[in-house]
N, C-alpha and C positions, 0 to 999 in steps of 0.2 A: 505492498500498499505507500501511495505517496505522500510527499509529507502535507499536500494541498488536501488529499483524501481524510489525513487525520485530522486534520483542522476541521474540516467541516463537520467529519465525525463526532467531534468532540460538544463542535456546536450543536448540532442533530440532539447529542444527550441533554445538551442546558435548554432545549427548545420543548422538548415533547413533554408530554403530562398528561396524564390519566385521571379523569373526573371524578370518574366512579369511586364511591368507598367501598369496602370491602364487604359490608351489608348493603348494597343498594336497593336492591330490589326491596327487603324487607326496611327499611329508610322509606321508597316511596310510600309503601302504603302504609306506613306510620303516619308519612304527609296527609296519605286519605284521611285518615280516621281522625286526625285533628281539624282537617278540613270538614267534618264531617260535624264537628264538635267546637262551631265555632260562630258569632256573632259578630263576628268581628266587621265584615260585609262581602257584600257578593265579588268582590275581585278575586277571593281568596281560591276561587273555585279552578279544581284542578285538570288537564284533559284527560281522559279516560284513555282505558287501551282501545277502547273501538273508535273513539276520534282519531289517536296518533295511528293507528291500522287505514284509516280513511287517507287522511292527511299524509302517510306515505306513499299512496298513488297518484298523488297530484305531479302534475306535470313542471318541467326545470328551467322554464324560461327566464329572466332579467329585467323586471318591473320596470325599469327605465327606456327599456327598449320591448319587449314584446313578453311577455307572459300568459299565457291562454286560459291558465286558471282565475288567475287573479282580472284578467279581462271577464272574462263570464259571471266572475263574482261581480264587479262593479256594473253589468250590463242588469247583471237580475237584480241588485238594488236600486238602481234607476227605475227599474218598470215595478218593481215591489211598493215605494216612495209615491210613485209620479211623477218622476221629476228628468229631467233630459241627459243626466250624466252623475255619476259618483265617481268617489277617489277615497283609496282605501288608505290609513295612515295609522302608524303606529298605537296611538290613546287617543281617548276623548279630549284630552285639554287641546293636544295639536289641533285638533279637526273645529275646536270651537276658536282658535287661536288660528287658524288657515281663512275660517268663515270670517271673521270681525275682519280680518289684514287685506283680505282680499275686496271686501264693503268699502273701507272707509278707506277715501281715496288721500285727500289732504286736509291736515288740521287745521284752526281749530274743531272738534267734534267731540260729541260725546254716544256711552254706550247706556241707555237707559234697561236692569233689569232686578229682579226681586234680591232682596238686599243680604239673602241665604243663599245666593245662584252660585254655582259650583265657577260660574268665569269671574267671581267676583272675590271668593274665599279661596277659592283652592286653584287657583292657575298660575300662583307665584307673583300676580303682578302682569301677567302677562300681557291683559291688555291696553297699560299704559305703556310698556318694553315692547311690545312688537310696533303696536301702532298709533302710540302718541295720543292713546284717544284715553278721556278722563272717565269715568264709568258715575253715574247717576242712580245710587242706589232706592228702592222703595220699598217700606214696609208696608206686607197687606192689610188694608184696614179692616178687612174682614176675617184677619188672624191666618189665613190658609192659604188664599192663590190671592196673584195681581188681579184686577179689575178693570173694565174699561176707563172709570170714573179715576183709581186708583195714578194709569195711562197720563190720561188726560191733564189732572193735577202736578201733575211733576214735568210733563214733558216740556225742553227747553227748546223753541223753536225764535223761526226770524234771526237777523242780522246785528242785533246788537252785536258790541264789538265788545264788553266784558262779558258775554257768554261762550259757552263750548256748546251749538247746538247740537239736539240729537240727530246721528243719523241713521242709528241700526238700536229697536227695540229688542230684546233678548226675551226668550220665556224658557223653562224648563220645565220637563213634564216627562216623569214624575220628579216631584221637587221634597227631599226626605219623605219617599215612597207615596204622597196627596198625588191627585191628580186634577189637572186644574179643566174645568168643564170644559167641553167642546166648543159650547155656546159661547163662554167669555172669550175664546182664543180667539174666535171669526170676528166678534167684536172687536176687539185688538185691533185684530189684524186689518179690518175694516177701514177703522181708524185711523192705523200709520200708513196706511197705503193710501189713502186722500192726503195726505200730507206731503208725501212722495220720499216716505222713510222705507227702510227695508226691515224685513221678521225677519227673524234664525231663531230656531228652535237648537236647546241642545237637549234632543230628546237620548242622549242615552239609556234611561229606563224605560223608552217609548211602546217597546214589546211590553212590558208589564200591563199599559195602557190598553193599547190594543187585545189584549188576553182580557183583563177584568172586565173591557164597556164592552167587547167585541165589536169595536169598531175596524175598519180594513186600514191600514198603516197607511194608505195612499190618502185616506180621509182625514186622517189623523194631521198630516205634512202639509196637507192642499194648502191650508192661511199661512204658511210659511216660505220666502222665499228660498231659505237653506236649511237645512238639517242636520245634525250630526245625531248618528246612533253609533251607539257602540255592542262591540260584539264579545268582549270578556268579564262585563259584567253579568247579569243576570242570564245572559244565553251560554257562561262557562269555557268560551273559547279562551286560546291561552294566551292571543294578541290579536289588538286592532278595532277601529271604529270604520265610521264611511262618512263621509261630507257628500250630501247628494245636492245638488240644484241644477239651475242652467246650464246648457253647453260650455259656454263661454267662461262662464265666471268658473268652471271646475277648472277648465284648461289654466284659465290663470291663478286659480288655486293651485293646484298642480306643480307651476314653476315658482312657489310660494315654498308648496313640500319642499323642495328641491335645495332653498335656500336655504331653509328652517333647518337642514342637514336631515330632512326626512326620506329623501330617494335613498330605494330598497332595490336588492338584489333578489335572488331566488327565495320569491315570496309564494310562491304556489301552494307550499305546505300549511301557509296562514290562508290561505284562501281557503283551499280544503275543510282547515280546523271551522273557518266561519262557517261554510256550508253544512258542513255537520252540525253545528250549532243550531242553524235556522232549522234543520228539517227535524231533529230529535228534541232539541232541547226546549224549543219554543214552548211548545205542547205540555211540556213538565210545569210551567209560569203558575196554569190554575192551580194546581196539587199547591203550588209555593204559596199561591195565597189563602190557601184552606189551612193551610198551616200556619202560617201569620197571624191567623184571625184566631184559632186555637188558643195559641199563644199569648192573643189579646186577654180571653175570654176570661184562663187562664191566671192569668195578672188579676184581672179582676175582680174573681171571686178567693183571691189571696187578701185582694182589701188593697193591693197596691193603685196610683193613683195611673193612671193615662195620659197623656201630656200629649200624643198626635196619636189618633187608632191605626189600625190598619188596615188600609186603602189599598194596598199591594205586596210589597215585599217586607215594612219594615215598621218596626211600632216602638215610642219612645214610651218611658216609665219614669215615673215618682215612686221612688221605695220608705219617700217619708212617712207616709202613713202607718206602715206595720214597724215604726223606727229602725230600721236600717237605712246604712250610709251608700252608696255603690262601691268604696273601697271595702269594708266587709263583705259585701257580694262577690267581689272580684278574690278576694284574699280565701273566704271560700268556696267557690270556684275552681282556682289553682289545687285546693289542696283534698277535692277529688279524688281517687285511685285513677279514675276516666277523667281528666279536667276536663272544663271549660273554658270557653276564651271569647271576653266581650269587654270593651272598651266603655261601659260608662251609662249611660242614658237610652242608648238608640241599640236598639235589636234588631239582627236584617238575619232575614230566611231569603235561603237561594237551595238551588236545583238536588245541592248535594247535602242540607242541611238532613241530619236523621233525628225520625221523630224519637226515638230514646233521646236524643240529646235535648229535646224541649218538656220532657216528663220529668228527665234528671232536675232541668234547673228549675221547675215549676215545686217541685218535690222540696228541693236544697230550699227554696224561698221562703215555704210553708213554715220547713222548719225552724227558719229564723225568725219566721214570723211566732212562734210559737214558742221560740227561747228568748225574746223581747218580753214577750207577754208575759211567761212566767217572773223574767225580772222584775216586771212591776213595773215595765214601759206604759205611757198612754202618747196618744198622740196630740195635740193640742196646734192648731193652727194659729201661727203672730207673726209680725210684721218681719221682726227682725231675724228671722231662723235660715232656714237652706238659700238655696239659690233659688227656691220657688214659695220663698215666705215662711219655710214652716220651722218648728223647732222640735226637739225630743224632752219631754219633761217625765221627770223616774215619781209615779205611783207613791201615795204612801202605803203604807202598810194596810193601813185600815181599810183602804180601796183595793 
């Protein structure tokens, strides 16, 4: 072996790497079990063996040039949503930000949205960074969803040089698991378009709306110029979202995707995973909603306050009425022989949530409630208590 071959061999030894553990198959099975016992989010769902098998048969093109499976998926998404074209991107955040960047041409301008919306709260200030836009956030007057009156009272129009006029109104459906009534969406859309402005929908979990209400995807998308839909949340695909809209718009957005660093290569297996999710996982959402409602009813029966009911796949709760804090619940969930993961007041049910986990969680909360009651705690609402204005007081022994 020549000297250069020796050097190459040494470099090859440095480069090579086996990513798998000695117990990889068992580790993967453990991860699946953990996913089944987690309320953290529906983003944690993992590909099944069946999805992997389907994805392994995908085409082998380059998405920047020509990728047959991805082209087919984008064409299907355009048809499904009733739009002219579609663009696959790595994440919902990129999809939303590409939409806003493509809609917005020249500052000053603003985007109007719900104060809880993902584009405002959870996209790292991307609207300001990528598009140079300010965000007008609105608190729904009904506490549930934005209304036409909310939009009309907060929208900035005209050419007053002190203001940044609204160019895009962005809605989110679902938002924290809640559904915006379609008649309200249409009313807002009609008004916004009458002002010559654009409508964008963060429809990451729009699949849940279609499943729960029986409304076709195209009908839900019709009031909007552009829509972002996620494959990796409720549908359980490993990666990806899709942005849909007019043909010229998507062509421009594809250019911005490249600028953002989102141009991808062999994406066929991702397209196939999304196709598998659409075909086999979307029909499972109705059962997800039923399980979420069963969870909500169980919480109510224990005496726990529901702060946002189970309209789709989420329920928000306050354990103050049984004298328990979120920290106590998390600690006890971690200590179970088969732990349960949760992050606080939001409980998210997904296609891989086990019914056994829901039952175990409710049993644990019943136990905690009984322990607090036996210790003499009673619940009393007061002004200076926890985040919901409640505190705990210990009852006297006479009580």
